[in-house]
Each structure stands twice: as structure tokens, then as C-alpha cells.
mmJSON file of the N, C-alpha and C atoms, coordinates in Angstrom:
{"data_MODEL":{"atom_site":{
"group_PDB":["ATOM","ATOM","ATOM","ATOM","ATOM","ATOM","ATOM","ATOM","ATOM","ATOM","ATOM","ATOM","ATOM","ATOM","ATOM","ATOM","ATOM","ATOM","ATOM","ATOM","ATOM","ATOM","ATOM","ATOM","ATOM","ATOM","ATOM","ATOM","ATOM","ATOM","ATOM","ATOM","ATOM","ATOM","ATOM","ATOM","ATOM","ATOM","ATOM","ATOM","ATOM","ATOM","ATOM","ATOM","ATOM","ATOM","ATOM","ATOM","ATOM","ATOM","ATOM","ATOM","ATOM","ATOM","ATOM","ATOM","ATOM","ATOM","ATOM","ATOM","ATOM","ATOM","ATOM","ATOM","ATOM","ATOM","ATOM","ATOM","ATOM","ATOM","ATOM","ATOM","ATOM","ATOM","ATOM","ATOM","ATOM","ATOM","ATOM","ATOM","ATOM","ATOM","ATOM","ATOM","ATOM","ATOM","ATOM","ATOM","ATOM","ATOM","ATOM","ATOM","ATOM","ATOM","ATOM","ATOM","ATOM","ATOM","ATOM","ATOM","ATOM","ATOM","ATOM","ATOM","ATOM","ATOM","ATOM","ATOM","ATOM","ATOM","ATOM","ATOM","ATOM","ATOM","ATOM","ATOM","ATOM","ATOM","ATOM","ATOM","ATOM","ATOM","ATOM","ATOM","ATOM","ATOM","ATOM","ATOM","ATOM","ATOM","ATOM","ATOM","ATOM","ATOM","ATOM","ATOM","ATOM","ATOM","ATOM","ATOM","ATOM","ATOM","ATOM","ATOM","ATOM","ATOM","ATOM","ATOM","ATOM","ATOM","ATOM","ATOM","ATOM","ATOM","ATOM","ATOM","ATOM","ATOM","ATOM","ATOM","ATOM","ATOM","ATOM","ATOM","ATOM","ATOM","ATOM","ATOM","ATOM","ATOM","ATOM","ATOM","ATOM","ATOM","ATOM","ATOM","ATOM","ATOM","ATOM","ATOM","ATOM","ATOM","ATOM","ATOM","ATOM","ATOM","ATOM","ATOM","ATOM","ATOM","ATOM","ATOM","ATOM","ATOM","ATOM","ATOM","ATOM","ATOM","ATOM","ATOM","ATOM"],
"id":[1,2,3,4,5,6,7,8,9,10,11,12,13,14,15,16,17,18,19,20,21,22,23,24,25,26,27,28,29,30,31,32,33,34,35,36,37,38,39,40,41,42,43,44,45,46,47,48,49,50,51,52,53,54,55,56,57,58,59,60,61,62,63,64,65,66,67,68,69,70,71,72,73,74,75,76,77,78,79,80,81,82,83,84,85,86,87,88,89,90,91,92,93,94,95,96,97,98,99,100,101,102,103,104,105,106,107,108,109,110,111,112,113,114,115,116,117,118,119,120,121,122,123,124,125,126,127,128,129,130,131,132,133,134,135,136,137,138,139,140,141,142,143,144,145,146,147,148,149,150,151,152,153,154,155,156,157,158,159,160,161,162,163,164,165,166,167,168,169,170,171,172,173,174,175,176,177,178,179,180,181,182,183,184,185,186,187,188,189,190,191,192,193,194,195,196,197,198,199,200,201],
"type_symbol":["N","C","C","N","C","C","N","C","C","N","C","C","N","C","C","N","C","C","N","C","C","N","C","C","N","C","C","N","C","C","N","C","C","N","C","C","N","C","C","N","C","C","N","C","C","N","C","C","N","C","C","N","C","C","N","C","C","N","C","C","N","C","C","N","C","C","N","C","C","N","C","C","N","C","C","N","C","C","N","C","C","N","C","C","N","C","C","N","C","C","N","C","C","N","C","C","N","C","C","N","C","C","N","C","C","N","C","C","N","C","C","N","C","C","N","C","C","N","C","C","N","C","C","N","C","C","N","C","C","N","C","C","N","C","C","N","C","C","N","C","C","N","C","C","N","C","C","N","C","C","N","C","C","N","C","C","N","C","C","N","C","C","N","C","C","N","C","C","N","C","C","N","C","C","N","C","C","N","C","C","N","C","C","N","C","C","N","C","C","N","C","C","N","C","C","N","C","C","N","C","C"],
"label_atom_id":["N","CA","C","N","CA","C","N","CA","C","N","CA","C","N","CA","C","N","CA","C","N","CA","C","N","CA","C","N","CA","C","N","CA","C","N","CA","C","N","CA","C","N","CA","C","N","CA","C","N","CA","C","N","CA","C","N","CA","C","N","CA","C","N","CA","C","N","CA","C","N","CA","C","N","CA","C","N","CA","C","N","CA","C","N","CA","C","N","CA","C","N","CA","C","N","CA","C","N","CA","C","N","CA","C","N","CA","C","N","CA","C","N","CA","C","N","CA","C","N","CA","C","N","CA","C","N","CA","C","N","CA","C","N","CA","C","N","CA","C","N","CA","C","N","CA","C","N","CA","C","N","CA","C","N","CA","C","N","CA","C","N","CA","C","N","CA","C","N","CA","C","N","CA","C","N","CA","C","N","CA","C","N","CA","C","N","CA","C","N","CA","C","N","CA","C","N","CA","C","N","CA","C","N","CA","C","N","CA","C","N","CA","C","N","CA","C","N","CA","C","N","CA","C","N","CA","C","N","CA","C","N","CA","C"],
"label_alt_id":[null,null,null,null,null,null,null,null,null,null,null,null,null,null,null,null,null,null,null,null,null,null,null,null,null,null,null,null,null,null,null,null,null,null,null,null,null,null,null,null,null,null,null,null,null,null,null,null,null,null,null,null,null,null,null,null,null,null,null,null,null,null,null,null,null,null,null,null,null,null,null,null,null,null,null,null,null,null,null,null,null,null,null,null,null,null,null,null,null,null,null,null,null,null,null,null,null,null,null,null,null,null,null,null,null,null,null,null,null,null,null,null,null,null,null,null,null,null,null,null,null,null,null,null,null,null,null,null,null,null,null,null,null,null,null,null,null,null,null,null,null,null,null,null,null,null,null,null,null,null,null,null,null,null,null,null,null,null,null,null,null,null,null,null,null,null,null,null,null,null,null,null,null,null,null,null,null,null,null,null,null,null,null,null,null,null,null,null,null,null,null,null,null,null,null,null,null,null,null,null,null],
"label_comp_id":["MET","MET","MET","LYS","LYS","LYS","TYR","TYR","TYR","SER","SER","SER","GLU","GLU","GLU","LEU","LEU","LEU","VAL","VAL","VAL","GLU","GLU","GLU","THR","THR","THR","GLY","GLY","GLY","ALA","ALA","ALA","SER","SER","SER","PRO","PRO","PRO","THR","THR","THR","GLU","GLU","GLU","ILE","ILE","ILE","GLN","GLN","GLN","SER","SER","SER","TYR","TYR","TYR","LEU","LEU","LEU","ARG","ARG","ARG","ASP","ASP","ASP","SER","SER","SER","GLU","GLU","GLU","LEU","LEU","LEU","VAL","VAL","VAL","SER","SER","SER","VAL","VAL","VAL","THR","THR","THR","ILE","ILE","ILE","ARG","ARG","ARG","ILE","ILE","ILE","PRO","PRO","PRO","ARG","ARG","ARG","THR","THR","THR","LEU","LEU","LEU","ARG","ARG","ARG","ASP","ASP","ASP","SER","SER","SER","ALA","ALA","ALA","LYS","LYS","LYS","GLU","GLU","GLU","VAL","VAL","VAL","ALA","ALA","ALA","SER","SER","SER","LEU","LEU","LEU","LYS","LYS","LYS","GLY","GLY","GLY","MET","MET","MET","ASN","ASN","ASN","PHE","PHE","PHE","THR","THR","THR","SER","SER","SER","PHE","PHE","PHE","ILE","ILE","ILE","LYS","LYS","LYS","GLY","GLY","GLY","LEU","LEU","LEU","MET","MET","MET","ILE","ILE","ILE","GLU","GLU","GLU","GLU","GLU","GLU","LEU","LEU","LEU","SER","SER","SER","ARG","ARG","ARG","LYS","LYS","LYS","ASP","ASP","ASP"],
"label_asym_id":["A","A","A","A","A","A","A","A","A","A","A","A","A","A","A","A","A","A","A","A","A","A","A","A","A","A","A","A","A","A","A","A","A","A","A","A","A","A","A","A","A","A","A","A","A","A","A","A","A","A","A","A","A","A","A","A","A","A","A","A","A","A","A","A","A","A","A","A","A","A","A","A","A","A","A","A","A","A","A","A","A","A","A","A","A","A","A","A","A","A","A","A","A","A","A","A","A","A","A","A","A","A","A","A","A","A","A","A","A","A","A","A","A","A","A","A","A","A","A","A","A","A","A","A","A","A","A","A","A","A","A","A","A","A","A","A","A","A","A","A","A","A","A","A","A","A","A","A","A","A","A","A","A","A","A","A","A","A","A","A","A","A","A","A","A","A","A","A","A","A","A","A","A","A","A","A","A","A","A","A","A","A","A","A","A","A","A","A","A","A","A","A","A","A","A","A","A","A","A","A","A"],
"label_entity_id":["1","1","1","1","1","1","1","1","1","1","1","1","1","1","1","1","1","1","1","1","1","1","1","1","1","1","1","1","1","1","1","1","1","1","1","1","1","1","1","1","1","1","1","1","1","1","1","1","1","1","1","1","1","1","1","1","1","1","1","1","1","1","1","1","1","1","1","1","1","1","1","1","1","1","1","1","1","1","1","1","1","1","1","1","1","1","1","1","1","1","1","1","1","1","1","1","1","1","1","1","1","1","1","1","1","1","1","1","1","1","1","1","1","1","1","1","1","1","1","1","1","1","1","1","1","1","1","1","1","1","1","1","1","1","1","1","1","1","1","1","1","1","1","1","1","1","1","1","1","1","1","1","1","1","1","1","1","1","1","1","1","1","1","1","1","1","1","1","1","1","1","1","1","1","1","1","1","1","1","1","1","1","1","1","1","1","1","1","1","1","1","1","1","1","1","1","1","1","1","1","1"],
"label_seq_id":[1,1,1,2,2,2,3,3,3,4,4,4,5,5,5,6,6,6,7,7,7,8,8,8,9,9,9,10,10,10,11,11,11,12,12,12,13,13,13,14,14,14,15,15,15,16,16,16,17,17,17,18,18,18,19,19,19,20,20,20,21,21,21,22,22,22,23,23,23,24,24,24,25,25,25,26,26,26,27,27,27,28,28,28,29,29,29,30,30,30,31,31,31,32,32,32,33,33,33,34,34,34,35,35,35,36,36,36,37,37,37,38,38,38,39,39,39,40,40,40,41,41,41,42,42,42,43,43,43,44,44,44,45,45,45,46,46,46,47,47,47,48,48,48,49,49,49,50,50,50,51,51,51,52,52,52,53,53,53,54,54,54,55,55,55,56,56,56,57,57,57,58,58,58,59,59,59,60,60,60,61,61,61,62,62,62,63,63,63,64,64,64,65,65,65,66,66,66,67,67,67],
"pdbx_PDB_ins_code":[null,null,null,null,null,null,null,null,null,null,null,null,null,null,null,null,null,null,null,null,null,null,null,null,null,null,null,null,null,null,null,null,null,null,null,null,null,null,null,null,null,null,null,null,null,null,null,null,null,null,null,null,null,null,null,null,null,null,null,null,null,null,null,null,null,null,null,null,null,null,null,null,null,null,null,null,null,null,null,null,null,null,null,null,null,null,null,null,null,null,null,null,null,null,null,null,null,null,null,null,null,null,null,null,null,null,null,null,null,null,null,null,null,null,null,null,null,null,null,null,null,null,null,null,null,null,null,null,null,null,null,null,null,null,null,null,null,null,null,null,null,null,null,null,null,null,null,null,null,null,null,null,null,null,null,null,null,null,null,null,null,null,null,null,null,null,null,null,null,null,null,null,null,null,null,null,null,null,null,null,null,null,null,null,null,null,null,null,null,null,null,null,null,null,null,null,null,null,null,null,null],
"Cartn_x":[4.032,3.679,3.334,3.872,3.928,2.941,2.361,1.182,1.562,3.071,3.372,3.151,3.651,3.199,1.942,0.947,-0.688,-0.661,-0.456,-0.893,-0.267,1.001,1.611,1.007,0.335,-0.17,-1.449,-2.163,-3.695,-4.66,-4.245,-5.115,-6.316,-7.518,-8.797,-9.059,-9.688,-9.593,-10.018,-11.074,-11.328,-10.155,-9.284,-8.212,-7.249,-7.142,-6.333,-6.548,-8.131,-8.731,-8.588,-8.552,-8.568,-7.293,-6.104,-4.472,-4.174,-4.979,-4.639,-5.217,-6.541,-7.097,-6.385,-6.419,-5.729,-4.115,-4.008,-2.677,-2.68,-1.538,-1.398,-1.385,-1.965,-2.032,-0.469,-0.361,0.849,0.38,1.089,1.002,1.507,0.796,1.468,0.957,2.356,2.176,2.402,1.115,1.713,1.336,2.028,1.449,0.6,-0.595,-1.452,-2.003,-2.472,-2.8,-4.253,-4.363,-5.693,-6.733,-7.235,-8.262,-8.571,-7.539,-7.589,-8.352,-7.625,-7.88,-9.309,-9.563,-11.079,-12.037,-11.725,-13.025,-13.018,-11.908,-12.121,-12.771,-12.423,-13.19,-14.769,-15.195,-16.439,-17.108,-16.441,-17.092,-17.219,-16.227,-16.224,-17.467,-17.75,-18.83,-20.251,-20.316,-21.44,-21.686,-20.623,-20.759,-20.99,-21.06,-20.986,-20.146,-18.696,-17.365,-16.507,-15.415,-14.395,-13.209,-12.42,-11.312,-10.476,-10.014,-8.855,-10.025,-11.033,-11.844,-11.768,-12.135,-12.291,-11.088,-9.976,-8.533,-8.548,-8.493,-8.111,-8.947,-10.078,-11.303,-10.737,-10.402,-9.724,-8.666,-7.415,-6.377,-6.575,-7.384,-7.78,-8.475,-9.19,-10.178,-9.353,-8.129,-7.413,-6.253,-5.75,-4.893,-5.527,-6.589,-7.484,-7.918,-7.786,-8.454,-7.763,-8.242,-7.928,-7.845,-6.4,-6.62,-5.813],
"Cartn_y":[-1.099,-2.073,-1.738,-2.483,-2.221,-3.011,-2.543,-3.547,-4.672,-5.138,-6.322,-7.159,-6.704,-7.533,-7.849,-6.745,-7.162,-8.543,-8.256,-9.466,-10.963,-10.657,-11.926,-12.354,-11.646,-12.318,-12.73,-12.39,-12.774,-12.109,-10.569,-9.831,-9.504,-9.42,-9.198,-8.188,-8.205,-7.022,-5.536,-5.829,-4.537,-4.09,-4.676,-4.11,-3.69,-4.057,-3.673,-2.539,-2.236,-0.854,-0.028,-0.302,0.767,1.249,0.34,0.908,1.541,1.22,2.288,3.749,3.504,5.015,5.814,5.004,6.1,6.595,7.38,7.917,9.149,9.779,11.393,11.395,12.324,12.517,13.184,12.546,13.275,13.373,14.523,14.871,14.036,13.465,12.56,13.029,13.176,13.595,12.623,12.362,11.223,11.738,11.289,11.616,10.387,11.007,10.06,10.729,9.804,10.792,11.442,12.294,13.546,12.627,12.019,11.025,10.173,9.854,8.473,9.579,10.623,11.484,11.945,12.425,12.99,11.792,10.84,9.626,9.32,9.339,9.123,10.079,11.198,12.485,12.224,12.076,11.971,10.691,9.419,8.781,8.726,9.372,9.902,11.015,11.739,12.639,12.146,10.852,10.241,9.318,9.172,8.29,9.409,10.684,11.8,11.75,11.85,12.024,12.534,13.158,13.832,13.009,13.388,12.328,11.928,12.354,12.229,11.09,11.316,10.211,8.832,8.89,7.851,7.02,7.718,7.005,6.365,6.923,6.509,5.23,5.394,4.233,3.0,3.051,2.383,1.586,2.311,1.792,0.775,1.63,0.598,-0.723,-0.624,-1.886,-2.938,-2.564,-3.402,-3.977,-2.809,-3.381,-4.343,-4.403,-4.621,-6.467,-6.423,-7.559,-8.907,-9.93,-11.279,-12.02,-12.437,-13.194,-14.409],
"Cartn_z":[-18.318,-19.104,-20.647,-21.33,-22.927,-23.392,-24.585,-25.464,-25.266,-26.228,-26.243,-25.215,-23.933,-22.725,-22.405,-22.525,-22.312,-23.659,-24.79,-25.496,-25.3,-24.832,-24.499,-23.141,-22.154,-21.05,-20.981,-22.582,-22.505,-22.356,-22.101,-21.816,-22.485,-22.079,-22.862,-23.466,-24.581,-25.518,-24.596,-23.676,-22.72,-22.212,-21.711,-20.984,-22.002,-23.202,-23.95,-24.525,-24.797,-25.145,-24.424,-22.978,-21.81,-21.709,-22.064,-22.21,-23.113,-24.27,-25.483,-25.155,-24.748,-24.778,-23.446,-22.169,-21.139,-20.892,-21.698,-21.969,-22.383,-22.273,-22.849,-24.182,-24.347,-26.227,-26.703,-27.673,-28.498,-29.954,-30.749,-32.132,-32.667,-33.876,-34.994,-36.431,-37.245,-38.789,-39.739,-40.383,-41.353,-42.835,-43.7,-45.24,-45.771,-46.417,-46.903,-47.957,-49.065,-50.264,-49.735,-50.628,-50.07,-50.594,-51.167,-51.614,-50.487,-49.943,-48.558,-47.304,-47.181,-46.191,-46.27,-47.243,-47.688,-47.671,-47.895,-47.924,-46.58,-45.573,-44.334,-43.69,-43.792,-43.376,-43.425,-44.836,-45.152,-44.617,-44.538,-43.418,-41.944,-41.668,-40.218,-39.833,-40.798,-40.676,-40.835,-41.601,-41.547,-40.45,-39.764,-38.557,-37.361,-37.473,-36.521,-35.625,-36.379,-35.451,-36.351,-35.799,-36.362,-36.939,-37.901,-38.541,-37.464,-36.454,-35.577,-34.938,-34.35,-33.617,-34.392,-35.722,-36.569,-36.597,-37.028,-36.908,-35.99,-34.656,-33.287,-32.901,-33.162,-33.2,-34.264,-35.395,-36.177,-35.371,-35.075,-34.664,-33.376,-32.409,-30.944,-31.498,-32.641,-32.946,-33.499,-34.066,-34.596,-33.756,-32.957,-31.952,-30.705,-30.497,-29.652,-29.935,-31.194,-31.991,-31.542,-31.29,-30.8,-32.27,-32.807,-34.304,-33.718],
"occupancy":[1.0,1.0,1.0,1.0,1.0,1.0,1.0,1.0,1.0,1.0,1.0,1.0,1.0,1.0,1.0,1.0,1.0,1.0,1.0,1.0,1.0,1.0,1.0,1.0,1.0,1.0,1.0,1.0,1.0,1.0,1.0,1.0,1.0,1.0,1.0,1.0,1.0,1.0,1.0,1.0,1.0,1.0,1.0,1.0,1.0,1.0,1.0,1.0,1.0,1.0,1.0,1.0,1.0,1.0,1.0,1.0,1.0,1.0,1.0,1.0,1.0,1.0,1.0,1.0,1.0,1.0,1.0,1.0,1.0,1.0,1.0,1.0,1.0,1.0,1.0,1.0,1.0,1.0,1.0,1.0,1.0,1.0,1.0,1.0,1.0,1.0,1.0,1.0,1.0,1.0,1.0,1.0,1.0,1.0,1.0,1.0,1.0,1.0,1.0,1.0,1.0,1.0,1.0,1.0,1.0,1.0,1.0,1.0,1.0,1.0,1.0,1.0,1.0,1.0,1.0,1.0,1.0,1.0,1.0,1.0,1.0,1.0,1.0,1.0,1.0,1.0,1.0,1.0,1.0,1.0,1.0,1.0,1.0,1.0,1.0,1.0,1.0,1.0,1.0,1.0,1.0,1.0,1.0,1.0,1.0,1.0,1.0,1.0,1.0,1.0,1.0,1.0,1.0,1.0,1.0,1.0,1.0,1.0,1.0,1.0,1.0,1.0,1.0,1.0,1.0,1.0,1.0,1.0,1.0,1.0,1.0,1.0,1.0,1.0,1.0,1.0,1.0,1.0,1.0,1.0,1.0,1.0,1.0,1.0,1.0,1.0,1.0,1.0,1.0,1.0,1.0,1.0,1.0,1.0,1.0,1.0,1.0,1.0,1.0,1.0,1.0],
"B_iso_or_equiv":[0.0,0.0,0.0,0.0,0.0,0.0,0.0,0.0,0.0,0.0,0.0,0.0,0.0,0.0,0.0,0.0,0.0,0.0,0.0,0.0,0.0,0.0,0.0,0.0,0.0,0.0,0.0,0.0,0.0,0.0,0.0,0.0,0.0,0.0,0.0,0.0,0.0,0.0,0.0,0.0,0.0,0.0,0.0,0.0,0.0,0.0,0.0,0.0,0.0,0.0,0.0,0.0,0.0,0.0,0.0,0.0,0.0,0.0,0.0,0.0,0.0,0.0,0.0,0.0,0.0,0.0,0.0,0.0,0.0,0.0,0.0,0.0,0.0,0.0,0.0,0.0,0.0,0.0,0.0,0.0,0.0,0.0,0.0,0.0,0.0,0.0,0.0,0.0,0.0,0.0,0.0,0.0,0.0,0.0,0.0,0.0,0.0,0.0,0.0,0.0,0.0,0.0,0.0,0.0,0.0,0.0,0.0,0.0,0.0,0.0,0.0,0.0,0.0,0.0,0.0,0.0,0.0,0.0,0.0,0.0,0.0,0.0,0.0,0.0,0.0,0.0,0.0,0.0,0.0,0.0,0.0,0.0,0.0,0.0,0.0,0.0,0.0,0.0,0.0,0.0,0.0,0.0,0.0,0.0,0.0,0.0,0.0,0.0,0.0,0.0,0.0,0.0,0.0,0.0,0.0,0.0,0.0,0.0,0.0,0.0,0.0,0.0,0.0,0.0,0.0,0.0,0.0,0.0,0.0,0.0,0.0,0.0,0.0,0.0,0.0,0.0,0.0,0.0,0.0,0.0,0.0,0.0,0.0,0.0,0.0,0.0,0.0,0.0,0.0,0.0,0.0,0.0,0.0,0.0,0.0,0.0,0.0,0.0,0.0,0.0,0.0],
"pdbx_formal_charge":[null,null,null,null,null,null,null,null,null,null,null,null,null,null,null,null,null,null,null,null,null,null,null,null,null,null,null,null,null,null,null,null,null,null,null,null,null,null,null,null,null,null,null,null,null,null,null,null,null,null,null,null,null,null,null,null,null,null,null,null,null,null,null,null,null,null,null,null,null,null,null,null,null,null,null,null,null,null,null,null,null,null,null,null,null,null,null,null,null,null,null,null,null,null,null,null,null,null,null,null,null,null,null,null,null,null,null,null,null,null,null,null,null,null,null,null,null,null,null,null,null,null,null,null,null,null,null,null,null,null,null,null,null,null,null,null,null,null,null,null,null,null,null,null,null,null,null,null,null,null,null,null,null,null,null,null,null,null,null,null,null,null,null,null,null,null,null,null,null,null,null,null,null,null,null,null,null,null,null,null,null,null,null,null,null,null,null,null,null,null,null,null,null,null,null,null,null,null,null,null,null],
"auth_seq_id":[1,1,1,2,2,2,3,3,3,4,4,4,5,5,5,6,6,6,7,7,7,8,8,8,9,9,9,10,10,10,11,11,11,12,12,12,13,13,13,14,14,14,15,15,15,16,16,16,17,17,17,18,18,18,19,19,19,20,20,20,21,21,21,22,22,22,23,23,23,24,24,24,25,25,25,26,26,26,27,27,27,28,28,28,29,29,29,30,30,30,31,31,31,32,32,32,33,33,33,34,34,34,35,35,35,36,36,36,37,37,37,38,38,38,39,39,39,40,40,40,41,41,41,42,42,42,43,43,43,44,44,44,45,45,45,46,46,46,47,47,47,48,48,48,49,49,49,50,50,50,51,51,51,52,52,52,53,53,53,54,54,54,55,55,55,56,56,56,57,57,57,58,58,58,59,59,59,60,60,60,61,61,61,62,62,62,63,63,63,64,64,64,65,65,65,66,66,66,67,67,67],
"auth_comp_id":["MET","MET","MET","LYS","LYS","LYS","TYR","TYR","TYR","SER","SER","SER","GLU","GLU","GLU","LEU","LEU","LEU","VAL","VAL","VAL","GLU","GLU","GLU","THR","THR","THR","GLY","GLY","GLY","ALA","ALA","ALA","SER","SER","SER","PRO","PRO","PRO","THR","THR","THR","GLU","GLU","GLU","ILE","ILE","ILE","GLN","GLN","GLN","SER","SER","SER","TYR","TYR","TYR","LEU","LEU","LEU","ARG","ARG","ARG","ASP","ASP","ASP","SER","SER","SER","GLU","GLU","GLU","LEU","LEU","LEU","VAL","VAL","VAL","SER","SER","SER","VAL","VAL","VAL","THR","THR","THR","ILE","ILE","ILE","ARG","ARG","ARG","ILE","ILE","ILE","PRO","PRO","PRO","ARG","ARG","ARG","THR","THR","THR","LEU","LEU","LEU","ARG","ARG","ARG","ASP","ASP","ASP","SER","SER","SER","ALA","ALA","ALA","LYS","LYS","LYS","GLU","GLU","GLU","VAL","VAL","VAL","ALA","ALA","ALA","SER","SER","SER","LEU","LEU","LEU","LYS","LYS","LYS","GLY","GLY","GLY","MET","MET","MET","ASN","ASN","ASN","PHE","PHE","PHE","THR","THR","THR","SER","SER","SER","PHE","PHE","PHE","ILE","ILE","ILE","LYS","LYS","LYS","GLY","GLY","GLY","LEU","LEU","LEU","MET","MET","MET","ILE","ILE","ILE","GLU","GLU","GLU","GLU","GLU","GLU","LEU","LEU","LEU","SER","SER","SER","ARG","ARG","ARG","LYS","LYS","LYS","ASP","ASP","ASP"],
"auth_asym_id":["A","A","A","A","A","A","A","A","A","A","A","A","A","A","A","A","A","A","A","A","A","A","A","A","A","A","A","A","A","A","A","A","A","A","A","A","A","A","A","A","A","A","A","A","A","A","A","A","A","A","A","A","A","A","A","A","A","A","A","A","A","A","A","A","A","A","A","A","A","A","A","A","A","A","A","A","A","A","A","A","A","A","A","A","A","A","A","A","A","A","A","A","A","A","A","A","A","A","A","A","A","A","A","A","A","A","A","A","A","A","A","A","A","A","A","A","A","A","A","A","A","A","A","A","A","A","A","A","A","A","A","A","A","A","A","A","A","A","A","A","A","A","A","A","A","A","A","A","A","A","A","A","A","A","A","A","A","A","A","A","A","A","A","A","A","A","A","A","A","A","A","A","A","A","A","A","A","A","A","A","A","A","A","A","A","A","A","A","A","A","A","A","A","A","A","A","A","A","A","A","A"],
"auth_atom_id":["N","CA","C","N","CA","C","N","CA","C","N","CA","C","N","CA","C","N","CA","C","N","CA","C","N","CA","C","N","CA","C","N","CA","C","N","CA","C","N","CA","C","N","CA","C","N","CA","C","N","CA","C","N","CA","C","N","CA","C","N","CA","C","N","CA","C","N","CA","C","N","CA","C","N","CA","C","N","CA","C","N","CA","C","N","CA","C","N","CA","C","N","CA","C","N","CA","C","N","CA","C","N","CA","C","N","CA","C","N","CA","C","N","CA","C","N","CA","C","N","CA","C","N","CA","C","N","CA","C","N","CA","C","N","CA","C","N","CA","C","N","CA","C","N","CA","C","N","CA","C","N","CA","C","N","CA","C","N","CA","C","N","CA","C","N","CA","C","N","CA","C","N","CA","C","N","CA","C","N","CA","C","N","CA","C","N","CA","C","N","CA","C","N","CA","C","N","CA","C","N","CA","C","N","CA","C","N","CA","C","N","CA","C","N","CA","C","N","CA","C","N","CA","C","N","CA","C","N","CA","C","N","CA","C"],
"pdbx_PDB_model_num":[1,1,1,1,1,1,1,1,1,1,1,1,1,1,1,1,1,1,1,1,1,1,1,1,1,1,1,1,1,1,1,1,1,1,1,1,1,1,1,1,1,1,1,1,1,1,1,1,1,1,1,1,1,1,1,1,1,1,1,1,1,1,1,1,1,1,1,1,1,1,1,1,1,1,1,1,1,1,1,1,1,1,1,1,1,1,1,1,1,1,1,1,1,1,1,1,1,1,1,1,1,1,1,1,1,1,1,1,1,1,1,1,1,1,1,1,1,1,1,1,1,1,1,1,1,1,1,1,1,1,1,1,1,1,1,1,1,1,1,1,1,1,1,1,1,1,1,1,1,1,1,1,1,1,1,1,1,1,1,1,1,1,1,1,1,1,1,1,1,1,1,1,1,1,1,1,1,1,1,1,1,1,1,1,1,1,1,1,1,1,1,1,1,1,1,1,1,1,1,1,1]
}}}
């Protein structure tokens, strides 16, 4: 099943979050301004998590939002 199929069938946010979390890990390389990265790392640290967990959490939150 694809993400778009979940959205089209009206899956709950919890179902979507589970789908997004429960998969194999892949490496991703992106280029962002250093100040953006450093700021995100600082916020993640204040929340007691690492940069990767912070970014993954934001992506899952955005993709499971019902608009």
C-alpha cells in the first residue's frame, strides 16, 4: 500500500503514522543552510532528542495531519 492510498481511503492519523514509522531505514542526503541545521539541532537537543529523530518526527506529523 502507498501513502496516497492511505489518504484516499480515509485512514486515521494513527494508521498513517504507523505506516510511516514501520519500514526499513534508508539514507537520505539533503543540502540545507548550516544555520537551519544548527538551529534544528539546538531545538532537538532542548527536546532531548537527536537531529534525525526531530526531523523524522516533523515529517511524520506533517504527513499524518488531516487538512
